[in-house]
BAKOL-397279 format. One record per residue (C-alpha): x, y, z; residue in three letters. Coordinates in pm, whole numbers, plus 32768, in hexadecimal, padded with zeros to 4 digits. Each point is the difference from the previous one (the first is absolute). Layout:
N
XYZAla
...
//
This chain:
242
7C01A3799689Met
80F67FDC7EE3Leu
80B37EF280BFCys
7EB77F498032Gly
7FBC80047E88Ala
815A7F767FB6Val
7FCA7EED80FDIle
7EAD7FAD7F68Ala
808C7FF07E9FLeu
811B7F268079Ser
7F027F148099Gly
7F427FEA7EB8Leu
813D7FAC7F41Asn
80577EEF80F4Ile
7EA17F727FEDThr
800680047E83Gly
814A7F4F7FF4Cys
7F797EF780E6Gly
7EDE7FB77F11Leu
80D97FCB7EC9Leu
804C7E907FA9Lys
81427F937F5DPro
7FDD7FAF7E8CVal
80677E937FBFPro
811E7FD67F0DVal
7FCD7EED7EFCAla
810B7EF67FE9Ala
80D8802D7ECFPro
7F9B7F1C7EDDIle
812A7F327F8EPro
805180317E93Pro
7F7D7EE37F1CHis
81157F277F76Asp
7F977F707EAAPro
81207F08800FCys
7F697F568132Glu
7ED67F777F3BGly
80E27F8C7EEAGln
80DD7F4B80F9Gln
7ED77F488094Arg
7F927F957EA2Glu
81617F867FB1Ile
80077F348141Glu
7EAC7F697FAEArg
806F7F9C7EA2Leu
81457F6F8085Gln
7F3B7F2C80F6Gln
7F207F827EE7Gln
81327FAA7F31Leu
80977F37811FVal
7EB97F42802EGlu
7FEC7FB07E8CLys
81697F877FFBGlu
7FB57F178123Val
7ECD7F7E7F49Leu
80CA7FBF7EC2Ile
810C7F4480C5Arg
7EF57F2B80A6Asn
7F5D7FB37EB0Leu
814F7FA27F66Asn
80517F1E8125Ala
7EAB7F5A7FE8Arg
802C7FCF7E8AGln
81527F5C8038Gln
7F697F1B8106Asp
7EE77FA57F10Gln
80F97FB57EEAAla
80CB7F2280E7Lys
7ECA7F498079Ala
7F8C7FDA7E99Leu
814D7F677F9AGln
7FF27F0C8122Glu
7E987FA67FABThr
80597FC87E93Thr
811C7F17805FSer
7F167F3C80E2Gln
7EFA7FEC7EEEVal
81027F787F0CThr
805C7EEC80F3Arg
7E927FB3803EAsp
7FC07FF27E8AGln
81107EFD7FD1Met
7F6B7F278114Arg
7EA2802E7F73Leu
806F7F917EA6Arg
80907EC1808FArg
7EC07FB880C0Leu
7F0480777EFBAla
7EF67F087F98Thr
7F097FF67EE4Gln
7ECF803B80E1Pro
80AE812280ADGly
805780A57EB5Ala
7E9F7FCA7F7CAla
7F6F80A38137Ser
80EB812C7FE3Ala
7FA180347E92Ile
7E8E7FEC8057Ala
802C81108105Glu
80B680DA7F03Ala
7EE57FCD7F05Glu
7F0080768100Val
80D181378044Ala
8020803A7E8AMet
7E877FEA7FD4Ala
7FCE8109810BSer
80F280E87F4ELeu
7F657FF17EA4Lys
7EB080A8804APro
80A9812780AASer
7FD7814C7F4EGln
812F809580B0Ile
80FF7F087F7FThr
80D1805C7ED2Ala
7FF77EF97EE8Pro
817C7FE88009Glu
7FF87F95816CGln
7F017EF17FB4Thr
80DF7F817EE7Val
812B7FEB80EBGln
7F3A7F3880FDAla
7F857F197EECGln
81667FBF7F8FArg
805F7F8D815DLeu
7ECF7F208015Leu
80467F6E7EA6Ala
81657FB5806EAla
7F787F498132Ala
7F1B7F2C7F26Thr
81187FB47F07Ala
80F07F958115Ser
7EF37F218096Tyr
7FCB7F587EAFAla
81777FB47FEFLys
7FFD7F67815BGly
80C781238097Asn
7F1B801C812CTyr
80E980D480D3Gly
802781077EEFIle
7E897FEF7FBEAla
7FC08055816CMet
80F881217FECAsp
7F4D80957ED3His
7EAC7FCF80A0Ala
807680B68139Ala
809681187F2DGln
7EB580237F4BThr
7F4A8034814AArg
810A80F6807AGlu
7FE880CB7EC0Phe
7E84800C8010Ile
8007806C816DGlu
80F081197FA6Met
7F1A807B7EEAVal
7ECF7FFD80E3Lys
80BC80A3811FAsp
8080811E7F2AAsn
7EAA804C7F6DArg
7F4080018147Thr
80EC80D280D3Arg
806E81677FD3Lys
816B80718018Ala
7F9D80E08125Ser
7F8D7ED280C9Asp
80E87FE18131Pro
80007E867FCAArg
809080327EA5Phe
81537F5E803CAla
80F07F137F58Met
7F6C7EA17FE5Val
80EE7EDA7FC8Pro
7FA47EE77F13Phe
7FF67EAB80A8Asn
80797F6E7EB7Ile
80E080EE7F33Pro
7F8080407EA0Ile
80EB7FE57ED2Pro
7FF6812A7F15Leu
80B6809C7EDCArg
802581687F8FAla
7F18805D7EE1Lys
80F7810C7F8ASer
813780B68076Asn
7FA8807D815DIle
809F8091813AAsn
80157F50814DLeu
7FB080FD8115Arg
807880068167Arg
7EA580618080Glu
7E9E7FD67F76Pro
7FD2814B7F4DPhe
806680867EACGly
80FB8104807ASer
80BD7F0E80E3Ala
81727FBC7FCCVal
80497F0E7EE4Lys
80A87EC18079Val
803A7F627EABAla
7F95800F7E94Ala
7F527EC17F91Leu
7FED7F927E97Lys
7ECE7F6E7F59Lys
7FBD7E948063Asp
80DB801B8137Ser
7F9C7EED80F5Ala
7F6F807D814ALeu
7F5F7F678132Thr
7EED80C180B2Ala
801F7FDC8179Gln
7EFD80FD8076Ala
7F1D81187F8ETyr
7F98815A8073Leu
7EDD80847F37Gly
805B7FF07E90Asp
81737FD48051Trp
80B07EB28016Leu
81357FBB80D0His
80D77F237F23Val
81537F577FF7Gln
80CE7FDF7EC4Thr
80CD7ED47F93Ser
813C80B68072Asp
7F63803C8159Glu
7FAA81707FDCHis
7EBB805480B1Ser
7F1581267FDCGly
7EAC80717F81Trp
7F557FFC7EABVal
7E9E80527F94Leu
7F287ECF7FBFAsn
7FAC808D7EA7Thr
81727FE47F9FGln
80197E898030Val
7F4A7EC17FA3Glu
7FEA7EA18089Val
811C7F147FA4Arg
7FAA7E8F801CVal
80DC7F457F07Gly
813B7FEC80D9Asp
7F4B7F55811FLeu
7F7D7EEC7F22Asp
81597F8E7F96Arg
//
């Protein structure tokens, strides 16, 4: 009987063992490496830096191309001006002055135009009229065209915002003669913190070839080129009448 009890207990133990399920062992959690996140952030910033450097190189290349095209355009305009002066007639000059007067009339009522800008446009128009009276019809046509260019610049700058994607450098069809109102700096790019190309003295002769907002791309008499604010210069007309 004792043997039977032992056998029965043994059977119960075996049965109990058969019912037990193995306890799953959780996978070990890898230790968190704080440097890994920092490394990813460094890589992201490095990628951004590379992209910005590429963008800057592209902008510089485009600016150089624009400057080259502007120089070529200015040379072509100069040649065209010489031909126009030889072929200018009294009726042609009278018509050009009339067009400039219409443009001037549209500028005066504007409430967004600074009085100084109106005065500058009037000086160009007065020079056109004076040249016409002297029989210098070619020069009169130049001044009339410069008057229209100046007025278009004023209107353009006051109706468009700097954030406008179309806000880009606009070349003058007829370069505008200027002079420095005081001692000023010629900048490599159109903003106040740009590298200084040259120091210009008061009354230095300049020629405006293009504009970008309130900045003018000009060339000096010694062939330096760069940017000045339009408030730093004024129209120069006397030299062209000689």
